[in-house]
C-alpha positions in Angstrom: 22.1 -6.9 81.8 22.3 -9.3 78.8 20.8 -8.1 75.5 18.3 -10.4 73.9 18.1 -10.6 70.1 15.1 -12.1 68.5 16.0 -14.7 65.9 15.1 -14.0 62.2 12.0 -15.6 60.9 13.0 -18.5 58.7 11.1 -18.8 55.4 9.9 -22.2 54.3 12.2 -24.1 52.0 9.6 -24.2 49.2 9.4 -20.4 49.2 13.2 -20.1 48.8 13.2 -22.6 45.9 10.2 -20.8 44.3 12.1 -17.5 44.4 15.1 -19.1 42.7 12.8 -20.5 40.0 11.3 -17.2 39.1 12.6 -15.9 35.7 14.4 -12.6 36.2 17.0 -10.8 34.1 18.5 -12.1 30.9 17.8 -15.7 30.1 18.5 -18.2 27.4 15.7 -19.4 25.2 12.6 -20.5 27.0 10.1 -22.8 25.3 6.4 -22.8 26.0 4.2 -25.9 26.1 3.0 -25.2 22.5 6.5 -24.9 21.2 6.8 -21.1 21.0 10.3 -19.7 21.8 11.3 -16.6 23.7 14.8 -15.3 24.1 15.3 -12.1 26.2 14.8 -10.4 29.5 12.3 -11.3 32.2 10.9 -9.6 35.3 8.8 -11.2 37.9 8.3 -14.3 35.7 7.0 -12.1 32.8 8.6 -11.0 29.5 10.0 -7.5 30.1 12.4 -5.1 28.3 14.1 -6.5 25.2 13.2 -9.9 23.7 12.6 -12.0 20.6 9.5 -14.2 20.3 9.1 -16.9 17.7 5.8 -18.7 17.0 6.0 -22.3 16.2 2.6 -22.4 14.5 3.1 -19.5 12.0 6.9 -19.2 12.1 6.5 -15.4 12.6 9.1 -13.5 14.7 8.6 -10.4 16.9 11.7 -8.6 18.0 11.4 -5.5 20.2 10.2 -4.2 23.5 8.1 -6.0 26.2 6.4 -4.9 29.4 4.6 -7.2 31.8 4.4 -10.0 29.3 2.9 -7.9 26.4 4.5 -6.2 23.4 5.0 -2.6 24.4 7.2 0.0 22.8 8.9 -0.3 19.5 9.2 -3.6 17.7 9.2 -5.4 14.3 7.1 -8.3 13.2 8.4 -10.5 10.4 6.7 -13.5 8.7 8.2 -16.3 6.7 8.6 -15.7 3.0 6.6 -18.3 1.1 8.8 -18.0 -2.0 12.1 -18.4 -0.2 12.6 -21.1 2.4 14.3 -19.8 5.5 13.8 -16.2 4.6 11.6 -13.6 6.3 9.7 -10.5 5.0 8.9 -7.5 7.2 5.2 -7.0 7.8 5.1 -4.4 10.6 7.6 -2.0 12.1 6.5 0.6 14.7 4.9 1.1 18.0 3.0 -1.4 20.2 0.8 -1.2 23.3 -0.8 -4.0 25.2 0.1 -6.5 22.5 -1.6 -4.4 19.8 -0.2 -2.1 17.1 -0.3 1.4 18.4 1.5 4.7 17.4 3.4 5.6 14.3 4.3 2.6 12.0 4.9 1.1 8.6 2.8 -1.9 7.7 3.6 -4.0 4.6 0.6 -5.9 3.3 2.6 -7.3 0.3 5.4 -6.4 -2.0 3.3 -3.6 -3.7 1.0 -2.4 -0.9 2.0 -0.7 2.3 0.7 1.8 4.8 2.6 4.4 6.7 0.9 6.3 9.5 -0.7 6.2 12.8 -2.4 3.3 14.5 -4.7 3.1 17.6 -5.6 -0.2 19.3 -4.6 -2.3 16.3 -6.5 -0.1 13.8 -5.5 2.7 11.5 -6.5 6.0 13.1 -5.1 9.4 12.5 -2.9 10.5 9.6 -1.8 7.8 7.1 -0.5 7.2 3.6 -1.6 4.0 1.8 0.0 2.8 -1.4 -2.2 0.4 -3.4 -1.2 -2.3 -6.0 -2.6 -0.3 -8.9 -0.6 2.8 -8.0 -3.4 4.6 -6.3 -2.3 6.5 -3.2 -4.5 7.4 -0.3 -3.1 10.1 1.9 -5.2 11.6 4.7 -7.2 10.8 7.8 -8.2 7.4 9.0 -10.7 6.5 11.7 -11.4 3.0 13.0 -9.6 1.5 10.1 -11.7 3.5 7.6 -10.4 6.2 5.3 -11.9 9.6 4.5 -10.2 10.8 1.3 -8.4 9.1 -1.7 -6.2 10.5 -4.4 -5.8 8.6 -7.7 -2.7 8.5 -9.9 -4.1 11.1 -12.3 -4.7 13.5 -9.4 -8.4 13.0 -9.3 -9.7 12.7 -5.7 -12.6 11.5 -3.8 -13.9 12.8 -0.5 -16.6 11.0 1.4 -17.4 8.6 4.2 -16.3 5.0 3.9 -17.8 1.7 5.2 -16.3 -1.8 4.7 -13.4 -0.2 2.8 -15.9 1.0 0.1 -17.4 4.4 -0.7 -20.7 4.7 1.1 -22.8 7.8 1.8 -22.6 11.4 0.6 -19.4 12.4 -1.1 -17.6 14.4 -3.8 -15.5 13.2 -6.7 -13.2 15.8 -8.2 -12.3 15.2 -11.8 -9.4 17.6 -11.8 -8.1 16.3 -15.2 -11.4 17.4 -16.9 -12.4 20.3 -14.6 -15.6 18.8 -13.2 -17.1 17.9 -9.9 -19.6 15.1 -9.1 -21.4 15.5 -5.8 -23.9 12.9 -4.7 -24.6 9.6 -2.8 -22.5 6.4 -3.1 -23.4 2.8 -2.2 -20.7 0.1 -2.2 -18.3 2.1 -4.5 -21.1 3.0 -6.9 -22.6 6.5 -7.4 -26.4 6.3 -7.1 -27.7 9.9 -7.2 -26.0 13.2 -7.7 -25.1 16.2 -9.8 -22.2 17.1 -12.1 -20.9 20.6 -12.5 -17.8 22.4 -13.7 -14.9 22.8 -11.3 -11.6 24.6 -12.1 -12.3 24.0 -15.7 -9.7 26.6 -16.9 -6.9 24.8 -15.1 -7.8 21.3 -16.2 -5.2 19.6 -18.4 -7.9 17.9 -20.6 -11.2 19.8 -20.2 -14.3 18.4 -21.7 -15.5 19.7 -25.1 -18.6 21.4 -23.6 -19.1 22.8 -20.1 -22.1 22.2 -17.8 -23.7 25.5 -18.4 -26.9 27.2 -19.5 -25.4 27.7 -22.9 -26.2 24.1 -23.8 -29.8 23.1 -24.8 -31.9 21.8 -21.9 -32.4 18.4 -23.6 -28.6 18.0 -23.9 -27.9 18.6 -20.3 -30.7 16.3 -19.3 -29.3 13.5 -21.5 -25.9 13.9 -20.0 -27.1 13.5 -16.5 -29.3 10.5 -17.5 -26.3 8.9 -19.1 -24.2 9.4 -16.0 -26.9 7.5 -14.0 -26.9 4.6 -16.5 -23.1 4.3 -16.3 -23.1 4.2 -12.5 -26.1 1.8 -12.4 -24.8 -0.7 -15.0 -21.0 -0.3 -15.0 -20.4 -3.9 -16.3 -22.6 -3.2 -19.4 -20.9 0.1 -20.1 -17.4 -1.3 -19.8 -18.2 -3.9 -22.5 -19.3 -1.1 -24.8 -16.4 1.3 -24.1 -13.0 -0.4 -24.6 -11.1 2.3 -22.8 -13.6 2.8 -19.9 -14.3 6.3 -21.0 -17.5 7.9 -22.3 -17.0 8.8 -26.0 -20.5 8.7 -27.5 -21.2 10.9 -30.5 -24.4 11.9 -32.2 -25.2 13.2 -35.6 -26.9 16.5 -36.2 -29.0 14.8 -38.8 -30.9 13.1 -36.0 -31.6 16.4 -34.1 -35.1 17.6 -33.9 -35.8 20.2 -36.6 -36.8 23.4 -34.9 -36.5 27.0 -36.0 -34.9 28.2 -32.7 -32.7 25.1 -32.1 -29.4 26.4 -30.8 -27.4 23.3 -31.9 -23.7 23.6 -31.4 -22.0 22.7 -34.7 -18.4 22.5 -35.6 -18.5 19.6 -38.0 -20.8 16.7 -38.9 -20.2 15.0 -35.6 -20.2 16.7 -32.2 -19.3 15.1 -28.9 -22.1 16.0 -26.4 -21.4 13.6 -23.6 -18.1 15.1 -22.5 -15.4 12.4 -23.2 -13.6 10.9 -20.2 -15.2 12.6 -17.3 -16.5 9.6 -15.4 -13.4 7.6 -15.1 -11.3 7.7 -12.0 
């Protein structure tokens, strides 16, 4: 009895040609309609595995991993150097996910400022270390691109909530160089209301002349706190008065109120009451 064999189903010619036209594997440079250029591997007509992408509009180059048409994995992002024609400067090197910075990375904002730490969904989140142009270093936690603690070059530090990259809300400023602590409320990088007290004064390299204690006359402590409020409320006025941006106001004992029980501290004809250099970062 003869065996019957069913013929194979033939595919339309357009389908065969479309399959051949699909990008798959390593290809030479492919140009988009807008002029962008991609050189690398493809899978199912999408960028996949290793590849290099160059933007015609900005001239920036991404070199790294791809998955389903998006940057995924490890990659570096370089932009043209405005000072040297034909040269590039590294802006970002680290992890990517769904075309966004994600994971551990190093981000260079310019020649003097860079960030090293963790990113989540194109924002700094987690541990990070930020080097600023003035030498200030922030090392600590980030959340939603906002920092929580900052350490200055003189080891003074600030712990508080941040908003719009400025100190906003309740916080603490540790003046470790002078052995004092300011605790209060901040609004747009300016202290509005708070208290100052001694903190690790014995270990401070340059402690203030007088501590915040009950040994001082009440009117002296009251004046010092009022002066702090004036400095924070009108910083531009105070900077014009103090050339070195430090409080160094002196009073003369000749102007003190003459009372029999006045416990005026006296070492010479001029005594520094307002604790020099305790309000500067």
